[in-house]
N, C-alpha and C positions, 0 to 999 in steps of 0.2 A: 026359599026353596027354588023360586024362579031363577035367582042369581046363580045358585049352584048348578041348575040345569044348563044355564047359558055357558058357564065355565066348562062343564063337562062336554057340551056340544062343541065348544071351541077347541078343547083339547083333542077330542076325537077327530075333528076336521084337520088339525095340524098333524096328527098321527097318520091319517090317510094320505095327506099330501106328501109327508115324508116317505111313506112306503112307495107311493107312485114315483117319486123322484129317485128313490133307490133302484127301482126296477128300470126306470128310464136311463139311469147311469149304466146299468148292465147292457142295455140295448145299444147305447152310444159306444161303449167299449168294444162290443162285438163288431160294430161297423168300422171302428178304427183299426181293429185287428184283422179285418176281413182279407185284405190283400195278402198279408203274410200267411194266413191260414189257407187261403186258396192255393198258394204256391206249395205249401207243405202237403196239402191233400193231393194235389195233382202229382207230386213226386211219389207219394205212396201208391197211387193208382198205377203210375208208370212202372213201379217196382212189383206189380202184382200183389199189392197188400191192401186192396180195396174190397168192397163187397162182392163184386163180380168174380173175384179170384177164389172165392170159397168153394166153387164147384157147383155143378148142376143141382138145383133144388135145395142146396144147403142154406142159401140166404133166406129162402122162404121159411125154412124151419126156424132159423135164428130170429127172424122178425116176428113170427107167430108167437114166440116165447117172450121176447123182450119189448116189442112195440108193434102190435098187430096192425095199427093204422098209420105206420110210419110214412108211407108214400103220400098219404092224403092230408095229414094234419100240418099245421103251421108252427109246430114247436111244442104245443101243449095238447093234451087229450084228456077230457074229463068224462068220457062215456064208454069207450070201447072196452068190452069184457077182456080182462087180463092185462089191461094197459097199466094200471096202478097210477101212482102219483108222479112218476118220472118217465118221460119219453127218452128215446135215444138222443135227441137233440139236447135235452136238459142234462142228460148224463154226460154228454161230451162237454157241455158248458161248465159243468162242475169241475172238470179237470183242466179245461183250457183257461178259465177265467179266475181261478182261485189257486193260490199257493197252498192254502189250507182251508178247506171248506168247512164252515160252521153251520150245522142244521139250524132250522128256525128262520130267522130273518134273512139268512143267506139264500134261502129259497127264492126270495123276491128278486135279488140281483141275478141269480142263476136263471130264472125264467125270462127276465129281460134280455139276458145274454143269448139265450136260446132263440128268442124271437128275432134278435138281431142276426144271428147266424142264418136263420131261415130266409131272411130278407136279402142276404148277400152271397150265400153259398148254395151250391146245388145239393140235392139229397145225396148224390153219390159222394160228393166231397165231405159232407157231414159224416156219412157212414164210414169213410176211410179214416177220418180223424178219431171217431169213436172206437173203431176196432184197434187202432194203434195205441190208444191210451187206456184201454180196459185193464182193470186190476184182475189178475187171473189166479191169485193164490200162490202158495209155495210150490216150487219145482225142485228139481235135483240140485240146482245151484243157488237156491234162495227165492225171494219174492219175484214173481213174474209180472210183467206189464206188456200188454199187447196180445191180441188173439193169435196172430200169425207166429209171434215169437214163442208163445206158450205151446202151440202145435209142434214147433220144431224142438222145443226143450223136452216135451213129454214123449212125443212119438217119433221124433227124428224126421218128420215129413211135413210139408205145407198142408193146410186144411183141405185143399182139393184132392190130395192123395190119401186122406184118412178114410177109414171105413165109416159107415153110418153111425155105428155104436161109438166110435172114438170121437167123431164130431159132436154127437149129442152129449157126450160126457164133458167135453170142453164147454159146451153151451150151458150145461147144468150148473157149473160152478159160479156163473156170473152173478147170481142173486146174492150169494154170500161167500165170496172167494176165501175168506179167512176161516170159514167153518168147514170146508170140504178138503179132501186130500186126493189130489190127482196122481200122486206117486204110489201110494199104497192102497190096499183094499179099504173101501169106505161104504158101509151099508147105506148110510143116509144119502150119499151121492148116487148110489145105485138106484135108490127109490126115486130121487129127483129125475134121473135120466130115464127111468121107466115111464114116469108121467109125461115127459116130453115126447118119448117114443109114441105113446098112445095119442097124444095131441097130433103128432105128425101123421099117424095112421088114420086120423079123422074119426076115431071112435069116441071122442070126448071134446068138450069145450071148456074154457074157464067158467067158473061158477058165477062170476060177476066182474065188475070193474076192478075191484081190489084183489082179485084172485091171482096174484102174481106167483103164489106157491103152487098153482095148478091143483087145488083141492078138487076141482071138478074132474080131474083126471086120475084121482087116487084109485087104488084097487077097491072094488066092492067085494062082497062075500063070494060072488061067483067068479072073481078073478079078473073081470073086465073093468074098464073105466066107466064113469057115469056116461050115459048115452048122449050122443050129440044130435040135436034136432036137425032135420033136413033143411039145408040152406041153399039158396041160389048163389052163383058166383058173386053177385052184387051184395047180397046179405053177408057173405063171408069176408067182405072187404076187398074183393077183387075189382078194382076200379081203374079207370083211366085217370089221367092227370086232372081232369075236371071233376072227378068223383062220380061219374055217371054210370060206370060199369060197361059203357059202350066201347066199341073199337077193340075188343079183346080177341085174341086168337089163341087157341091151345096149340102149343108147339111140341110138347113131349109129355110122356109119363115117366116118372122116376119111381122105381120100386124100392120099398122099404121093408125090412123084416123086423119084427118086434124083438126087443132085447130079451135075453133069457130070464126066466123067473129068478127072483132074488132069494128064494127059499124053496125047499122041497115040500113044505107044508101045503095042504090042499088049497087053503084060501089065498096062497101066494101065486097059484098057477095062473098063467095067462089063458084066456079063452082060446078055443080053437081058431076063432077068426083072427086072433092076433098072431098065432104061430105061423100063419101063412103070410103071403105077401099082400100088401095093399098098395094103392097107387096115390101119388100126389100129382095133381094136374097142374102143369105150369102154363101160365098165360103170359102173353107179352103184347104190349102196344107197339106198333111199328115205330122203330127208332127209340124206344124207351126201355126201362128196366123190366125184369121179369116179375110177375105177380103169381100168387099161388092160392089155390083153395084145396083143402083136403076133402077126400070123400071115402 
């Protein structure tokens, strides 16, 4: 019995060493690719295809849905409500490091690559690469790749010129691009977009770490989303580069209007508070990117 336990322990140790080595390989690959990736990202930013080109307040909405703690984490996030198992950096790594990503053990190398990206690229550069490689679903001329490209294909305009409803609809497909239809009417996409609108309006929050589908923002019987607790800017993830929440200044209010009800039935109706405008406060650290907290 003791011999069996020893063999089992040795096998487990070898397995752990192998997994660590596989993750380290991803980290080294990212560092090796960093120079080319920086040049590619800088070219995208120069072409107005980065995060800051999305338009006032839009990046804040996108990050609130896809990676709420993007500016503060180092490539992975295991605690922020709504973050789920994949950060934006890991999502970018999935397409930059693999010709064909295989779930399971591939997650180890993906995570190592993401950590390597964070060590060599700026957040703005990572964001530009992520936006350019996003799977966006089927469009008028086939499968679409890239957030800016999808905006042009579906609406004929760049993201900065879209209405709030159009931008949110593009954001809504990211969780399952093959399952939604941006070209034709899609009730499930409408529901996803409505949840994002309520999140942007500040009337709800994700139900927990794994709530990537925003069940915390689903309609209740009264028509509103689940209530959001009162939070300070720091609690909402509005932090400076050091993660302290200090050094922030509010620079503008961006008005949003809730999406129209998805149905005429009473339980589908938005509450009166959602039919009016609500504001998203945009904060900025001097010399740095914009941050946002909803209220």
